C-alpha positions as CSV (number, residue, x, y, z in Angstrom):
1,M,-65.2,-53.7,3.9
2,P,-66.4,-55.4,0.7
3,P,-63.9,-57.8,-0.9
4,S,-64.2,-55.9,-4.2
5,I,-62.6,-52.9,-2.5
6,L,-59.9,-54.9,-0.9
7,S,-58.8,-56.6,-4.2
8,R,-59.5,-53.8,-6.7
9,K,-56.7,-53.0,-9.1
10,E,-56.2,-50.0,-11.3
11,T,-54.3,-49.8,-14.6
12,L,-52.9,-46.2,-14.6
13,P,-50.8,-44.1,-17.0
14,K,-47.1,-44.4,-16.1
15,N,-45.6,-41.2,-14.7
16,G,-49.0,-39.6,-15.2
17,A,-51.2,-37.2,-13.1
18,A,-52.3,-40.0,-10.8
19,A,-48.7,-40.9,-10.1
20,K,-47.8,-37.3,-9.3
21,Y,-50.9,-36.9,-7.0
22,A,-49.9,-40.2,-5.2
23,L,-46.3,-39.0,-4.8
24,I,-47.5,-35.7,-3.2
25,L,-49.9,-37.4,-0.8
26,L,-47.5,-40.2,0.2
27,T,-44.8,-37.6,0.8
28,L,-47.2,-35.7,3.0
29,I,-48.0,-38.8,5.0
30,N,-44.3,-39.7,5.3
31,F,-43.7,-36.2,6.6
32,L,-46.3,-36.8,9.3
33,N,-45.0,-40.2,10.0
34,Y,-41.5,-38.9,10.9
35,M,-42.8,-35.8,12.6
36,D,-44.8,-38.0,15.0
37,R,-41.9,-40.4,15.5
38,Y,-39.4,-37.8,16.6
39,T,-41.6,-35.6,18.8
40,V,-40.5,-37.9,21.7
41,S,-36.9,-36.7,21.4
42,A,-37.8,-33.1,21.6
43,V,-39.5,-33.5,25.0
44,L,-37.6,-36.5,26.3
45,P,-36.1,-34.8,29.4
46,H,-39.6,-33.7,30.5
47,I,-40.9,-37.2,29.9
48,Q,-38.2,-38.7,32.1
49,T,-39.0,-36.2,34.9
50,F,-42.7,-36.8,34.5
51,F,-42.4,-40.6,34.9
52,N,-39.3,-40.5,37.1
53,I,-37.3,-42.9,34.9
54,N,-33.6,-43.2,34.1
55,S,-31.9,-43.1,30.6
56,E,-32.1,-46.8,30.0
57,E,-35.8,-46.9,30.8
58,A,-36.3,-43.9,28.6
59,G,-34.8,-45.9,25.7
60,Y,-37.6,-48.4,25.9
61,I,-40.0,-45.8,24.6
62,Q,-38.4,-45.9,21.2
63,T,-37.6,-49.6,21.5
64,A,-41.3,-50.4,22.0
65,F,-42.2,-48.3,18.9
66,I,-39.6,-50.0,16.8
67,V,-40.3,-53.6,18.0
68,A,-44.0,-53.3,17.1
69,Y,-43.0,-51.5,13.8
70,M,-40.7,-54.3,12.8
71,I,-43.0,-57.2,13.8
72,I,-46.0,-55.7,11.8
73,S,-43.9,-54.8,8.7
74,P,-43.5,-58.3,7.2
75,I,-47.2,-59.0,7.9
76,C,-48.2,-55.8,6.0
77,G,-45.7,-56.6,3.3
78,Y,-47.4,-60.0,2.8
79,L,-50.8,-58.3,2.6
80,G,-49.4,-55.5,0.5
81,D,-48.6,-58.0,-2.3
82,R,-52.1,-59.5,-2.2
83,I,-54.8,-56.9,-1.2
84,S,-55.5,-53.3,-1.7
85,R,-52.6,-51.2,-0.6
86,K,-54.7,-48.1,-0.5
87,W,-56.8,-49.4,2.4
88,I,-53.7,-50.6,4.2
89,V,-52.5,-47.0,4.1
90,V,-55.8,-45.6,5.3
91,V,-56.2,-48.0,8.2
92,G,-52.5,-47.5,9.2
93,I,-52.8,-43.7,9.4
94,A,-56.0,-43.8,11.4
95,F,-54.5,-46.3,13.8
96,W,-51.3,-44.4,14.6
97,S,-53.1,-41.1,14.9
98,L,-55.5,-42.5,17.4
99,F,-52.8,-44.0,19.6
100,T,-50.5,-41.0,19.4
101,L,-53.4,-38.9,20.8
102,A,-54.1,-41.6,23.5
103,G,-50.5,-41.4,24.7
104,S,-50.9,-37.8,25.6
105,F,-53.4,-38.6,28.3
106,V,-51.3,-41.1,30.3
107,G,-50.7,-40.3,34.0
108,P,-47.4,-40.1,35.8
109,N,-47.7,-43.6,37.4
110,S,-48.4,-45.4,34.1
111,F,-45.0,-45.4,32.3
112,W,-45.4,-48.9,30.9
113,L,-48.8,-48.0,29.6
114,F,-47.2,-45.1,27.7
115,V,-44.5,-47.5,26.4
116,T,-47.3,-49.9,25.2
117,I,-49.2,-47.1,23.5
118,R,-46.0,-46.0,21.7
119,G,-45.7,-49.6,20.5
120,L,-49.2,-49.4,19.0
121,V,-48.2,-46.2,17.2
122,G,-45.5,-48.3,15.6
123,V,-48.1,-50.8,14.3
124,G,-49.9,-48.0,12.5
125,E,-46.8,-46.5,11.0
126,A,-45.4,-49.9,9.8
127,S,-48.6,-50.6,7.8
128,Y,-48.1,-47.4,5.8
129,I,-44.4,-47.3,5.0
130,T,-44.2,-51.0,4.0
131,V,-46.5,-50.5,1.0
132,A,-45.6,-46.9,0.0
133,Y,-42.5,-47.8,-1.9
134,S,-44.2,-50.6,-3.9
135,I,-47.1,-48.2,-4.8
136,L,-44.5,-45.6,-6.1
137,G,-42.7,-48.4,-7.9
138,D,-45.9,-49.3,-9.8
139,L,-46.6,-45.7,-10.8
140,F,-43.2,-44.5,-12.0
141,T,-41.0,-46.1,-14.6
142,R,-37.3,-46.9,-14.0
143,K,-36.2,-43.6,-15.6
144,N,-38.3,-41.5,-13.2
145,R,-38.4,-43.8,-10.2
146,L,-35.2,-42.7,-8.4
147,V,-36.3,-39.0,-8.6
148,A,-39.7,-39.9,-7.2
149,L,-38.1,-41.8,-4.3
150,G,-35.9,-38.8,-3.7
151,I,-38.9,-36.5,-3.4
152,F,-40.6,-39.0,-1.1
153,S,-37.5,-39.2,1.0
154,F,-37.4,-35.4,1.5
155,A,-40.2,-36.0,4.0
156,V,-37.9,-37.8,6.4
157,P,-35.6,-34.8,7.2
158,F,-38.5,-32.3,7.1
159,G,-40.7,-34.5,9.3
160,S,-37.9,-35.4,11.7
161,G,-36.8,-31.8,12.1
162,A,-40.4,-30.7,12.4
163,G,-40.9,-33.3,15.1
164,Y,-38.0,-31.9,17.1
165,M,-39.0,-28.3,16.6
166,T,-42.8,-28.7,16.9
167,G,-42.4,-30.8,20.1
168,A,-40.2,-28.2,21.7
169,V,-42.4,-25.2,20.7
170,A,-45.6,-27.0,21.7
171,Y,-44.1,-27.7,25.1
172,Q,-43.0,-24.1,25.6
173,I,-46.3,-22.7,24.6
174,A,-48.3,-25.1,26.7
175,K,-46.0,-24.5,29.7
176,S,-46.5,-20.7,29.4
177,L,-50.2,-21.0,29.3
178,M,-50.6,-23.6,32.1
179,N,-50.8,-23.1,35.8
180,P,-47.3,-23.6,37.2
181,S,-48.6,-26.4,39.4
182,N,-49.6,-28.4,36.3
183,S,-46.6,-27.5,34.1
184,Q,-45.3,-31.1,34.4
185,Y,-48.1,-32.0,31.9
186,A,-47.0,-29.5,29.3
187,W,-45.0,-32.1,27.3
188,Q,-48.3,-34.0,26.5
189,W,-49.4,-31.2,24.1
190,A,-46.5,-32.1,21.8
191,F,-48.4,-35.3,21.1
192,R,-51.6,-33.6,20.2
193,V,-50.4,-31.9,17.0
194,T,-49.9,-34.8,14.6
195,P,-53.3,-36.6,15.2
196,T,-55.1,-33.6,13.8
197,L,-53.0,-33.8,10.6
198,G,-53.5,-37.5,10.6
199,V,-57.3,-37.1,10.2
200,V,-56.7,-34.9,7.2
201,C,-54.4,-37.5,5.6
202,V,-57.0,-40.2,6.1
203,I,-59.6,-38.2,4.2
204,L,-57.2,-37.3,1.4
205,S,-56.1,-41.0,1.0
206,I,-59.7,-42.2,0.8
207,L,-60.5,-39.6,-1.9
208,F,-57.3,-39.4,-4.0
209,L,-54.8,-42.2,-3.3
210,P,-54.7,-44.5,-6.4
211,D,-54.2,-48.3,-6.1
212,P,-52.2,-49.3,-9.1
213,E,-52.0,-52.8,-10.5
214,R,-48.7,-54.5,-9.4
215,G,-46.3,-54.3,-12.3
216,N,-48.1,-51.3,-13.8
217,A,-45.0,-49.3,-14.5
218,D,-42.9,-52.3,-15.7
219,D,-45.6,-53.5,-18.1
220,V,-45.8,-56.8,-16.2
221,P,-49.5,-57.9,-15.9
222,E,-50.4,-59.0,-12.4
223,S,-51.2,-62.6,-12.0
224,D,-54.0,-63.7,-9.7
225,E,-51.9,-66.7,-8.7
226,K,-49.4,-65.9,-5.9
227,S,-46.4,-67.9,-4.8
228,S,-46.2,-69.0,-1.2
229,V,-44.5,-66.9,1.5
230,Y,-41.9,-69.6,1.9
231,T,-41.0,-69.5,-1.8
232,D,-40.9,-65.7,-1.8
233,I,-38.5,-65.6,1.2
234,L,-36.3,-68.4,-0.2
235,I,-35.9,-66.5,-3.5
236,L,-35.2,-63.2,-1.7
237,S,-32.6,-64.8,0.5
238,K,-30.6,-65.7,-2.6
239,N,-30.7,-62.0,-3.8
240,G,-27.3,-60.6,-2.7
241,S,-28.3,-57.1,-3.3
242,V,-31.3,-57.4,-1.0
243,V,-29.4,-59.3,1.7
244,F,-26.4,-57.0,2.0
245,S,-28.3,-53.8,1.5
246,T,-30.6,-54.9,4.3
247,L,-27.6,-55.7,6.5
248,G,-26.1,-52.3,5.6
249,Y,-29.3,-50.6,6.5
250,I,-29.1,-52.0,10.0
251,S,-26.3,-49.5,10.6
252,V,-28.4,-46.6,9.1
253,D,-31.3,-47.4,11.5
254,F,-28.9,-48.0,14.4
255,V,-27.2,-44.6,14.0
256,A,-30.4,-42.7,13.1
257,G,-32.3,-44.2,16.0
258,S,-29.7,-43.4,18.6
259,L,-29.0,-39.9,17.3
260,A,-32.7,-39.1,16.9
261,F,-33.4,-40.2,20.5
262,W,-30.3,-38.9,22.3
263,A,-28.6,-36.2,20.2
264,P,-30.9,-33.4,21.3
265,T,-30.4,-34.3,24.9
266,Y,-26.6,-34.5,24.3
267,V,-26.5,-31.1,22.6
268,N,-28.5,-29.6,25.6
269,K,-25.8,-31.1,27.9
270,V,-23.0,-29.7,25.8
271,H,-24.5,-26.2,25.7
272,A,-25.9,-26.2,29.2
273,D,-24.3,-22.8,29.9
274,A,-23.8,-21.3,26.5
275,G,-24.3,-21.8,22.8
276,A,-27.4,-23.4,21.1
277,P,-29.4,-20.2,21.3
278,F,-32.7,-22.0,20.5
279,G,-32.0,-25.1,22.5
280,G,-30.6,-28.5,21.4
281,S,-33.9,-29.8,20.0
282,I,-34.4,-26.9,17.6
283,N,-30.7,-26.7,16.6
284,F,-30.5,-30.4,15.9
285,G,-33.9,-30.2,14.1
286,V,-32.5,-27.6,11.7
287,A,-29.3,-29.7,11.2
288,T,-31.5,-32.8,10.5
289,I,-33.6,-30.9,7.9
290,V,-30.6,-29.4,6.1
291,G,-28.5,-32.6,6.3
292,G,-31.4,-34.7,5.2
293,I,-32.3,-32.6,2.2
294,G,-28.6,-32.3,1.2
295,G,-28.1,-36.0,1.7
296,V,-31.1,-37.1,-0.4
297,L,-30.2,-34.6,-3.2
298,L,-26.5,-35.6,-3.3
299,G,-27.3,-39.3,-3.1
300,V,-29.6,-39.2,-6.1
301,Y,-27.3,-36.8,-8.0
302,F,-24.1,-39.0,-7.5
303,S,-26.0,-42.2,-8.2
304,K,-27.5,-40.9,-11.5
305,L,-24.1,-39.4,-12.4
306,L,-22.2,-42.7,-11.9
307,K,-24.9,-44.6,-13.8
308,R,-24.3,-42.3,-16.8
309,F,-20.7,-43.6,-16.8
310,G,-21.9,-47.2,-16.7
311,M,-21.8,-48.0,-13.0
312,M,-25.0,-50.0,-12.6
313,H,-24.4,-50.6,-8.9
314,A,-24.1,-46.9,-8.1
315,D,-27.0,-46.9,-5.6
316,A,-25.2,-49.4,-3.3
317,F,-21.7,-47.8,-3.9
318,V,-22.9,-44.3,-3.0
319,S,-24.7,-45.7,0.1
320,G,-21.5,-47.4,1.2
321,I,-19.2,-44.4,0.8
322,G,-21.7,-42.2,2.6
323,M,-21.7,-44.4,5.7
324,I,-17.9,-44.8,5.7
325,L,-17.5,-41.0,5.6
326,C,-20.1,-40.6,8.3
327,A,-18.0,-42.5,10.9
328,P,-15.0,-40.1,11.2
329,A,-17.2,-37.1,11.0
330,L,-19.4,-38.3,13.9
331,F,-16.4,-39.3,16.0
332,T,-14.8,-35.9,15.6
333,A,-18.0,-34.0,16.1
334,L,-18.7,-35.7,19.5
335,L,-15.2,-34.8,20.7
336,I,-15.1,-31.1,19.6
337,L,-18.8,-30.0,19.8
338,K,-18.2,-28.5,23.3
339,P,-14.7,-26.9,22.9
340,I,-15.2,-25.8,19.3
341,P,-18.9,-25.5,18.7
342,W,-18.8,-24.0,15.2
343,L,-16.6,-26.7,13.8
344,G,-18.5,-29.4,15.8
345,W,-21.8,-28.3,14.1
346,I,-20.2,-28.4,10.7
347,L,-19.2,-32.0,11.3
348,V,-22.6,-32.8,12.7
349,L,-24.1,-31.5,9.5
350,F,-21.6,-33.4,7.3
351,G,-22.1,-36.6,9.3
352,L,-25.9,-36.3,9.0
353,T,-25.7,-35.6,5.3
354,T,-23.4,-38.5,4.4
355,S,-25.4,-40.9,6.6
356,V,-28.6,-40.3,4.6
357,L,-27.2,-40.5,1.0
358,N,-28.9,-43.9,1.0
359,W,-32.5,-42.9,1.8
360,A,-33.7,-43.0,-1.8
361,L,-31.1,-45.4,-3.0
362,V,-31.8,-48.5,-0.9
363,P,-35.5,-48.6,-1.8
364,N,-34.5,-48.2,-5.5
365,I,-32.1,-51.2,-5.2
366,F,-35.1,-53.3,-4.0
367,L,-37.4,-52.0,-6.8
368,E,-34.7,-52.8,-9.4
369,T,-33.8,-56.3,-8.2
370,V,-37.2,-57.7,-7.0
371,I,-40.2,-58.4,-9.2
372,P,-43.4,-56.3,-8.5
373,T,-45.3,-59.0,-6.7
374,R,-42.6,-59.4,-4.0
375,R,-41.8,-55.7,-3.5
376,A,-44.0,-55.0,-0.5
377,L,-42.8,-58.2,1.2
378,V,-39.1,-57.3,0.7
379,S,-39.8,-53.9,2.2
380,G,-41.5,-55.5,5.2
381,L,-38.8,-58.1,5.7
382,S,-36.1,-55.5,5.4
383,N,-37.8,-53.3,8.0
384,L,-38.0,-56.3,10.3
385,I,-34.3,-57.1,10.1
386,A,-33.0,-53.6,10.0
387,H,-35.1,-52.4,12.9
388,T,-34.5,-55.5,15.0
389,F,-30.8,-55.0,15.1
390,G,-30.9,-51.2,14.5
391,D,-33.0,-48.6,16.2
392,A,-34.9,-51.2,18.3
393,I,-31.8,-51.6,20.4
394,S,-29.6,-48.6,19.8
395,P,-31.5,-46.1,22.2
396,V,-31.3,-48.7,25.0
397,I,-27.7,-49.5,24.3
398,V,-26.7,-45.8,24.3
399,G,-28.8,-45.2,27.4
400,S,-27.3,-48.1,29.2
401,I,-23.7,-47.0,28.5
402,N,-24.7,-43.5,29.6
403,D,-26.0,-44.8,32.9
404,Q,-22.9,-46.9,33.6
405,V,-20.4,-44.1,32.7
406,L,-22.4,-41.6,34.7
407,K,-21.5,-43.3,37.9
408,H,-17.9,-42.2,37.4
409,S,-18.2,-39.1,35.1
410,T,-20.2,-36.0,34.1
411,P,-23.6,-36.2,32.2
412,Y,-21.8,-34.7,29.2
413,K,-19.0,-37.3,29.1
414,A,-21.4,-40.2,29.9
415,L,-23.6,-39.6,26.9
416,Q,-20.6,-38.8,24.7
417,Y,-19.3,-42.3,25.4
418,G,-22.7,-43.8,24.7
419,L,-23.0,-42.2,21.3
420,M,-19.5,-43.2,20.3
421,I,-20.7,-46.7,19.5
422,N,-22.3,-45.3,16.3
423,V,-18.9,-44.7,14.8
424,I,-18.1,-48.4,14.6
425,V,-21.6,-49.3,13.4
426,A,-21.5,-46.7,10.6
427,A,-18.2,-47.9,9.3
428,A,-19.4,-51.5,9.3
429,G,-22.6,-50.6,7.5
430,G,-20.6,-48.8,4.8
431,A,-18.6,-52.0,4.1
432,L,-21.8,-54.1,3.9
433,F,-23.3,-51.7,1.3
434,L,-20.1,-52.0,-0.8
435,I,-20.5,-55.8,-0.7
436,S,-24.1,-55.4,-1.9
437,A,-22.7,-53.5,-4.9
438,L,-20.9,-56.6,-6.1
439,F,-24.2,-58.5,-6.5
440,F,-26.3,-55.8,-8.2
441,K,-25.6,-56.5,-11.9
442,R,-26.5,-60.2,-11.5
443,D,-29.6,-59.6,-9.4
444,Y,-30.9,-56.9,-11.8
445,R,-30.5,-59.1,-14.8
446,I,-32.3,-62.0,-13.0
447,C,-35.2,-59.6,-12.2
448,Q,-35.5,-58.3,-15.7
449,A,-35.4,-61.8,-17.2
450,R,-38.2,-62.9,-14.8
451,M,-40.4,-59.9,-15.8
452,S,-39.7,-60.5,-19.5
453,Q,-40.9,-64.1,-19.0
454,E,-44.0,-62.9,-17.3
455,R,-44.8,-60.6,-20.3
456,K,-44.3,-63.5,-22.7
457,N,-46.6,-65.8,-20.7
458,T,-49.3,-63.2,-20.6
459,Q,-49.1,-62.6,-24.4
460,L,-49.2,-66.4,-25.0
461,S,-52.2,-66.7,-22.7
462,D,-54.0,-63.9,-24.6
463,T,-53.2,-65.5,-27.9
464,I,-54.6,-68.9,-26.9
465,Q,-57.8,-67.3,-25.5
């Protein structure tokens, strides 16, 4: 690929047509990203049967994905602040689509090959999501940025829910059409839906995805001279908003990862004899979509409302309150979902909604407290830390607790005990977000002062020339 393509920059109108096209396309890709990621959960029991693995081993499927995702994120963040972000997105989509399809052809005696392939899928997805926020940050001004991030975040619940439902439906259709002697392979068809859509997204990205100059929306001309990675990391480590929001987001990823992986299985166990008329995967998929949409809308709404009353740190504050409210809702839902299903599902929906109030808010914290030439890196480093201690380990921890309790209890109780760890993690995450709120005003002003200085330096340089 010619160097001119890799380093090309575009000065684009702020909040203009190119920005809107990019938002639509990136949201579509984000939808596909999460649809692919959560297809596993929809057919997890069938995967366990196919490979003859226990719950702890099944947890490694998600862990491999997340480990690769978190390792590649800071690398792509570094590149995303230096080379064309458009081509990082294109290569990432093509990579994850290829390996998602490859995973659907693995045989029953090759479990660890399947795990490895899911890890490679994580490599592709990390390359996309790491730079997406910084692209949007350079296309939309501060006034419109939070709304744009909210729209982008809608893809998470839609994609996650679509992953649950599409996986379950694809399995049922494939099973009904296959010879009964080959029905154990039906789950593989769940992994052959997203690669087709991935090809479409690759073509659309090549044709229509803009590659804005860094700082385009903030009127900060991009300098060809970049600071070292060491300097960037040192400066980011002194940013309290970034540090504590990242620590708070560990809890978000931990809870989301364990629920996404195990909740459909838990619901199926709860309603083994009755309830859940469309199956745990589809019911939880619907709850994920509704809760996700509601959470993003409410998070953006309350943040903008509080900012009108002068609360600059509203993003972090709303994120913290959401996680704190999630903890008791999740605890109660796990206890009563079986004896009182209707109330249990209301609490599940409430818990999912409050746990995702932060989805658009945390990226906005980074965009408002970090200068444009470090935004891809901060996204990559945040992904690394949050996933390392979040969803990279939570499915395995829940699965391990389940296996230990299962020796002395029922499958329903065993998984219930495993999922209870999320209650403590959610409450701790809420506290960390509230600590982040204490640093926001200082960090925001430092960022604005640095961008103002960059503008003055550019004007002085232009005058001299």
